[in-house]
C-alpha positions as CSV (number, residue, x, y, z in Angstrom):
1,X,21.4,47.5,187.3
2,X,23.2,49.4,184.7
3,X,20.8,52.2,185.5
4,X,21.9,52.6,188.9
5,X,25.4,52.7,187.6
6,X,24.3,55.6,185.0
7,X,23.2,57.5,187.9
8,X,25.8,57.5,190.0
9,X,28.3,58.8,186.8
10,X,26.0,61.2,185.6
11,X,25.0,62.8,188.6
12,X,28.4,63.5,190.2
13,X,27.4,66.9,190.0
14,X,26.8,66.4,193.9
15,X,30.3,65.8,194.2
16,X,32.5,67.9,196.7
17,X,33.6,70.2,194.1
18,X,29.8,71.3,193.3
19,X,28.4,70.9,196.8
20,X,31.2,73.4,197.6
21,X,30.5,75.9,195.0
22,X,26.8,76.1,196.6
23,X,28.8,77.0,199.7
24,X,30.7,79.8,197.9
25,X,27.4,81.4,196.4
26,X,25.9,81.4,199.6
27,X,28.9,83.1,201.3
28,X,29.1,85.7,198.1
29,X,25.5,86.9,198.1
30,X,26.0,87.5,202.3
31,X,28.6,89.4,201.4
32,X,26.8,91.5,198.7
33,X,24.2,92.2,201.5
34,X,26.8,93.3,203.8
35,X,27.9,95.8,201.4
36,X,24.5,97.2,200.2
37,X,23.9,97.4,204.0
38,X,27.2,99.7,204.4
39,X,26.3,101.6,201.2
40,X,22.7,102.4,202.6
41,X,23.7,103.5,205.9
42,X,26.8,105.3,204.3
43,X,29.5,103.7,206.3
44,X,32.3,104.4,203.8
45,X,35.3,103.5,205.8
46,X,33.6,100.0,206.3
47,X,33.3,99.4,202.7
48,X,36.6,100.5,202.0
49,X,37.9,98.1,204.6
50,X,35.5,95.6,203.2
51,X,36.6,95.8,199.5
52,X,39.6,93.4,200.5
53,X,37.1,90.9,201.3
54,X,35.5,91.0,198.1
55,X,38.7,90.5,196.4
56,X,39.0,87.0,198.5
57,X,35.6,86.2,197.3
58,X,36.5,86.8,194.0
59,X,39.2,84.3,194.0
60,X,37.2,81.8,195.8
61,X,34.5,82.1,193.0
62,X,36.9,81.8,190.1
63,X,38.5,78.5,191.9
64,X,34.8,77.1,192.0
65,X,34.6,78.2,188.1
66,X,37.6,76.3,187.1
67,X,36.8,73.1,189.4
68,X,33.3,73.1,187.6
69,X,34.6,73.3,184.0
70,X,36.6,70.6,185.2
71,X,34.1,68.2,186.2
72,X,32.2,69.0,183.1
73,X,34.8,68.2,180.8
74,X,34.9,64.9,183.0
75,X,31.3,64.4,182.3
76,X,31.5,64.7,178.7
77,X,34.5,62.3,178.6
78,X,32.7,60.1,180.5
79,X,29.5,60.3,178.2
80,X,32.0,59.8,175.0
81,X,33.2,56.6,176.4
82,X,29.3,55.4,177.1
83,X,28.4,56.3,173.5
84,X,31.1,54.0,172.3
85,X,29.9,51.5,174.4
86,X,26.1,52.0,173.4
87,X,27.2,51.9,170.1
88,X,29.3,48.8,169.9
89,X,26.2,47.1,171.8
90,X,23.9,48.5,169.6
91,X,25.6,47.2,166.3
92,X,26.3,43.9,167.5
93,X,22.9,43.5,168.9
94,X,21.0,44.4,165.8
95,X,23.4,42.2,163.9
96,X,22.7,39.0,166.4
97,X,18.9,39.7,166.3
98,X,18.7,40.2,162.5
99,X,20.8,37.0,161.8
100,X,19.0,34.9,164.5
101,X,22.4,33.5,165.5
102,X,22.5,31.9,168.8
103,X,26.1,31.8,168.5
104,X,26.4,35.9,167.8
105,X,23.9,36.5,170.4
106,X,26.0,34.4,173.0
107,X,29.1,36.2,172.1
108,X,27.5,39.4,172.7
109,X,26.2,38.3,176.4
110,X,29.9,36.9,177.0
111,X,31.8,40.5,175.9
112,X,29.0,42.4,177.7
113,X,29.5,40.2,180.8
114,X,33.3,40.8,180.6
115,X,32.9,44.6,180.2
116,X,30.0,44.8,182.7
117,X,31.0,42.5,185.1
118,X,27.5,41.4,185.6
119,X,25.2,38.9,183.6
120,X,22.1,40.5,185.6
121,X,23.1,43.9,183.7
122,X,24.0,42.1,180.5
123,X,20.5,40.6,180.3
124,X,18.7,43.8,181.1
125,X,20.8,45.7,178.8
126,X,19.5,43.6,176.2
127,X,16.0,43.5,177.1
128,X,15.9,47.1,177.6
129,X,18.4,48.4,175.2
130,X,16.5,51.3,173.4
131,X,14.9,52.8,176.8
132,X,18.2,52.7,178.7
133,X,19.8,54.6,175.6
134,X,17.1,57.1,175.6
135,X,17.4,57.6,179.2
136,X,21.2,57.8,179.2
137,X,20.9,60.4,176.5
138,X,18.4,62.4,178.9
139,X,20.5,62.4,182.0
140,X,23.6,63.0,180.1
141,X,21.8,66.3,178.9
142,X,20.6,67.2,182.1
143,X,23.8,67.0,183.7
144,X,25.9,68.8,181.3
145,X,23.3,71.6,181.0
146,X,23.2,71.7,185.1
147,X,27.0,72.4,185.0
148,X,27.0,75.0,182.3
149,X,24.2,76.9,184.3
150,X,26.4,76.9,187.3
151,X,29.2,78.5,185.4
152,X,27.1,81.0,184.5
153,X,26.2,81.7,187.6
154,X,29.7,81.6,189.0
155,X,30.7,83.8,186.1
156,X,28.4,86.4,186.5
157,X,29.0,86.6,190.2
158,X,33.0,86.7,189.7
159,X,32.2,90.0,187.0
160,X,29.9,91.5,189.4
161,X,32.1,91.5,192.6
162,X,35.2,92.9,190.5
163,X,33.2,95.8,189.0
164,X,31.8,96.5,192.6
165,X,35.3,96.6,194.1
166,X,35.8,99.6,191.7
167,X,32.4,101.3,193.0
168,X,33.5,100.9,196.4
169,X,36.8,102.4,195.9
170,X,35.9,105.3,193.8
171,X,32.7,106.6,196.3
172,X,34.5,105.6,199.4
173,X,37.7,107.2,198.6
174,X,35.6,110.4,197.3
175,X,33.6,110.6,200.5
176,X,36.4,109.9,202.8
177,X,39.1,112.3,201.2
178,X,39.7,115.7,202.7
179,X,38.6,118.4,200.4
180,X,40.7,121.6,199.7
181,X,40.0,124.7,201.0
182,X,37.8,127.1,198.7
183,X,39.7,129.5,196.1
184,X,42.3,126.7,195.0
185,X,39.7,126.4,191.8
186,X,42.9,126.4,189.4
187,X,44.6,123.6,190.9
188,X,41.5,121.5,191.2
189,X,40.6,121.9,187.3
190,X,44.3,121.3,186.7
191,X,44.1,117.7,188.3
192,X,40.9,117.2,186.8
193,X,42.4,117.6,183.5
194,X,45.3,115.6,184.3
195,X,42.9,112.9,185.4
196,X,40.7,113.2,182.1
197,X,44.0,112.4,180.1
198,X,44.9,109.7,182.0
199,X,41.8,107.8,182.0
200,X,41.6,108.5,178.3
201,X,45.0,107.2,177.6
202,X,44.1,104.0,179.7
203,X,41.0,103.7,177.4
204,X,42.9,104.1,174.2
205,X,45.8,101.6,175.3
206,X,43.4,98.9,176.3
207,X,41.1,99.1,172.9
208,X,44.3,98.7,171.0
209,X,45.7,96.2,172.9
210,X,42.3,94.1,173.0
211,X,41.7,94.8,169.0
212,X,45.2,94.0,168.3
213,X,45.5,90.8,170.1
214,X,42.2,89.4,168.6
215,X,42.7,90.8,165.1
216,X,46.1,88.9,165.4
217,X,44.7,85.7,166.6
218,X,47.2,85.8,169.8
219,X,47.5,82.6,171.4
220,X,45.0,82.3,174.0
221,X,47.6,81.9,176.6
222,X,49.2,85.3,175.5
223,X,45.6,86.9,175.6
224,X,44.8,85.6,178.7
225,X,48.3,87.2,180.2
226,X,47.2,90.3,178.5
227,X,43.8,90.7,180.1
228,X,45.4,90.3,183.3
229,X,47.8,92.9,182.9
230,X,45.1,95.3,181.4
231,X,42.8,94.8,184.5
232,X,45.8,95.5,186.8
233,X,46.6,98.7,185.0
234,X,42.8,99.9,185.7
235,X,42.2,98.8,189.1
236,X,44.2,101.8,190.9
237,X,42.0,104.5,188.7
238,X,39.0,104.1,190.9
239,X,40.3,105.2,194.5
240,X,42.4,107.6,192.2
241,X,39.2,109.2,190.9
242,X,36.9,109.6,193.3
243,X,38.2,112.3,195.4
244,X,38.9,114.3,192.2
245,X,35.4,114.0,190.9
246,X,33.7,114.8,194.4
247,X,35.8,117.7,194.8
248,X,35.0,119.3,191.4
249,X,31.3,118.6,191.8
250,X,31.3,120.6,195.1
251,X,33.2,123.5,193.6
252,X,30.9,123.6,191.1
253,X,27.9,123.8,192.8
254,X,28.9,126.3,195.1
255,X,30.8,128.7,192.4
256,X,28.8,131.8,192.0
257,X,30.6,132.5,188.7
258,X,28.5,131.2,185.6
259,X,31.0,130.4,183.2
260,X,33.3,128.9,185.6
261,X,30.6,126.8,187.2
262,X,30.1,125.6,183.8
263,X,33.8,124.7,182.8
264,X,33.9,122.6,186.0
265,X,30.9,121.0,185.4
266,X,32.0,119.9,181.8
267,X,35.3,118.7,183.1
268,X,33.7,116.7,185.7
269,X,31.2,115.1,183.3
270,X,34.0,114.5,180.5
271,X,35.8,112.4,183.2
272,X,32.7,110.8,184.4
273,X,32.0,109.8,181.0
274,X,35.1,108.4,180.3
275,X,35.2,106.3,183.4
276,X,31.8,104.6,182.3
277,X,33.5,103.9,179.2
278,X,36.4,102.4,181.0
279,X,34.0,100.4,183.0
280,X,32.8,98.7,180.1
281,X,36.0,97.8,179.0
282,X,37.0,96.3,182.6
283,X,33.8,94.5,182.6
284,X,34.9,92.7,179.2
285,X,38.1,91.9,180.4
286,X,37.3,90.4,183.8
287,X,34.8,88.1,181.7
288,X,37.8,87.3,179.5
289,X,40.0,86.5,182.5
290,X,37.4,83.9,183.7
291,X,36.4,82.6,180.3
292,X,40.0,81.9,179.5
293,X,39.7,79.4,182.6
294,X,36.4,78.0,181.9
295,X,34.6,75.3,179.8
296,X,34.7,75.3,176.1
297,X,37.4,78.1,176.0
298,X,38.6,77.4,172.6
299,X,35.4,77.8,170.6
300,X,34.6,81.3,172.9
301,X,37.8,82.5,171.9
302,X,37.4,81.5,168.1
303,X,34.3,83.7,168.5
304,X,35.8,86.6,170.1
305,X,38.3,86.8,167.2
306,X,35.5,86.6,164.6
307,X,33.6,89.4,165.8
308,X,36.7,91.8,166.4
309,X,37.6,91.1,162.9
310,X,33.9,91.3,161.5
311,X,32.8,94.8,163.4
312,X,34.7,97.9,163.4
313,X,35.7,99.4,166.7
314,X,33.9,102.7,166.9
315,X,30.6,103.1,168.2
316,X,27.7,103.7,166.2
317,X,25.6,105.6,168.8
318,X,24.4,108.4,167.4
319,X,25.5,112.1,168.5
320,X,23.3,115.2,167.9
321,X,24.1,118.5,166.7
322,X,25.5,120.5,169.6
323,X,23.2,123.4,170.7
324,X,22.9,125.8,173.7
325,X,19.4,125.8,175.5
326,X,18.8,129.3,174.6
327,X,19.4,128.1,170.9
328,X,16.4,125.5,171.6
329,X,14.4,128.5,173.2
330,X,14.7,130.5,170.0
331,X,14.3,127.7,167.6
332,X,10.9,128.5,165.4
333,X,10.7,125.1,163.9
334,X,9.4,122.2,166.5
335,X,10.0,119.6,164.0
336,X,10.9,116.4,165.6
337,X,13.7,115.2,163.0
338,X,16.8,116.8,164.1
339,X,19.0,115.2,166.9
340,X,20.1,117.7,169.2
341,X,22.6,117.4,172.0
342,X,22.7,119.5,174.9
343,X,23.8,119.7,178.3
344,X,23.3,121.8,181.8
345,X,22.5,121.3,185.3
346,X,19.6,118.8,186.8
347,X,16.8,120.7,188.9
348,X,13.4,119.5,189.6
349,X,13.6,116.3,188.9
350,X,10.3,114.0,189.7
351,X,7.6,111.8,188.1
352,X,4.7,112.9,186.3
353,X,1.7,110.9,185.7
354,X,-0.6,111.2,182.6
355,X,-4.3,111.9,182.7
356,X,-5.2,108.4,183.0
357,X,-2.8,107.5,185.5
358,X,-1.4,104.5,183.5
359,X,1.5,106.0,182.0
360,X,4.2,108.2,183.4
361,X,7.4,110.4,182.5
362,X,10.7,111.6,184.6
363,X,10.6,115.0,183.8
364,X,13.4,117.7,184.7
365,X,14.6,121.2,184.2
366,X,17.8,121.5,182.6
367,X,19.8,125.0,183.5
368,X,22.6,126.4,181.8
369,X,25.1,127.4,184.4
370,X,26.5,130.3,182.6
371,X,23.1,132.1,181.7
372,X,20.5,130.3,183.7
373,X,18.3,129.4,180.5
374,X,15.9,126.5,180.8
375,X,14.6,123.8,179.0
376,X,12.3,120.9,180.1
377,X,13.5,117.6,179.5
378,X,11.2,114.1,179.4
379,X,12.1,110.3,179.3
380,X,8.8,108.5,178.8
381,X,7.7,105.6,180.7
382,X,11.4,105.2,182.4
383,X,12.6,106.5,185.9
384,X,15.7,108.6,185.8
385,X,16.1,108.7,189.3
386,X,16.4,104.7,189.2
387,X,19.3,105.3,186.7
388,X,21.1,107.3,189.2
389,X,20.2,110.7,188.0
390,X,19.8,113.2,190.9
391,X,18.9,117.3,191.7
392,X,22.5,118.7,190.8
393,X,23.8,116.4,188.6
394,X,24.9,117.9,185.5
395,X,24.3,115.9,182.1
396,X,24.9,115.8,178.5
397,X,22.0,114.5,176.5
398,X,21.0,113.6,173.0
399,X,17.2,114.4,172.0
400,X,14.3,115.5,170.1
401,X,12.6,118.8,170.9
402,X,9.1,117.9,170.8
403,X,6.9,119.7,168.1
404,X,3.8,120.3,170.5
405,X,5.9,122.4,173.0
406,X,9.2,123.6,174.6
407,X,10.1,120.0,175.9
408,X,12.9,117.6,175.0
409,X,12.8,113.7,174.6
410,X,15.6,112.5,175.6
411,X,16.9,109.8,172.5
412,X,16.8,106.2,173.2
413,X,19.1,103.9,171.2
414,X,18.8,100.4,170.4
415,X,21.9,98.5,171.3
416,X,20.8,95.1,170.1
417,X,20.8,96.7,166.4
418,X,24.0,98.8,167.0
419,X,26.2,95.6,168.1
420,X,25.6,94.1,164.8
421,X,28.4,96.2,163.3
422,X,30.3,98.2,166.2
423,X,32.6,95.7,168.5
424,X,32.4,98.4,171.4
425,X,28.9,98.6,171.0
426,X,28.9,94.7,171.2
427,X,30.7,94.6,174.3
428,X,28.6,97.2,176.0
429,X,25.3,95.4,175.1
430,X,26.9,91.8,176.5
431,X,28.5,93.5,179.6
432,X,24.8,95.3,180.7
433,X,24.3,92.9,183.4
434,X,27.4,94.0,184.8
435,X,27.7,97.7,183.9
436,X,25.4,99.8,182.1
437,X,26.9,102.4,179.6
438,X,23.5,103.5,178.7
439,X,20.8,103.1,181.6
440,X,17.7,102.2,180.2
441,X,19.4,102.6,176.7
442,X,18.7,106.4,177.3
443,X,21.2,108.4,175.2
444,X,22.6,110.6,177.9
445,X,25.6,110.7,180.4
446,X,25.6,112.3,183.8
447,X,28.0,113.1,187.0
448,X,28.2,110.5,189.8
449,X,25.6,110.9,192.6
450,X,27.9,112.5,195.3
451,X,25.2,114.1,197.6
452,X,27.8,116.4,199.4
């Protein structure tokens, strides 16, 4: 019957290309598990060697994404043909039944017999026209949704692999690098300053290229070539940054001069923050790379252009008034109304339960390396350790001094609101599944968790 033909036509998601996507997905997950195993065991050489297989896997995922997109386009084309067929049947059938004309009904049957090459199918269509039409519509919708859901999975997997590749290069190169001998701190600072400037140039150029292309309605093909070019310019920075960041952190932790220690920490944190922002841009670029090859790309690109035109580029994330820890200690007013920005070294990071045992806070002591002044910092109901913060890290945070006691609560931002007016906050929000610029939306930055 025709129902079987419809099932065969609209369940081609079980075709070879879709079955292959399941194979690729399984292999990709196995690859990610292997990466996690190497990371936990600190097998940095194996991780670095493993990074090449990640890139190969990303190409396979992209190919499957393209194949699935083509399958969905075929499904929609077939659906439109059937829509036309059923529309024709519906009009002719309604006219024949309304006029009660045997000749019209006979003409309809003959036309359907020629189209379907089966008198049995023709009779069943006429008898069960409404039921078949409804089932066909439901089946079409289900199949298209299945295809788009697989597209989403492949898209997310592709971006995750690309970002993960950068992480592997950064940490592996850092841990495998040979540290300079003590006493060469000035050369390390010069190298760190050069690196920081280079990252900022990459950030600025990437911003200008992206906003320029989107605001000028660059053709889709040119935009695709542009994001590929930007991605290739960002890739080398991860392996270059790892050794420098680790060397600076180790030098800062071992330096006994307070002012020099703080200077090194600040430079390292500036580099780390710039890298985190660059990673957001990279995630968005990789996202654009795969979407340019995907389904319904014209509508997607139109939405990206509109977002870039209607929003300003600059972030609306609030920045507090810069204060030293000693200023917080001496402040008599404890009114929790002024946003303050402060920085220092993390000590005694721990989880503290409240008296009921139902709520908790992450607390740590923030220490100024220059004068050793301290202030207590709190993040209520969030684990900063899970976000990557460790003892010995250097952080810069925005928050409010609690009016009750000498403690500062870290400010939390709302990207879902900020994204409505800021393009950068918009992509920061959309790229959260792949790169978190503000983990748990905490308004803070800290140095990477190099442990030695």
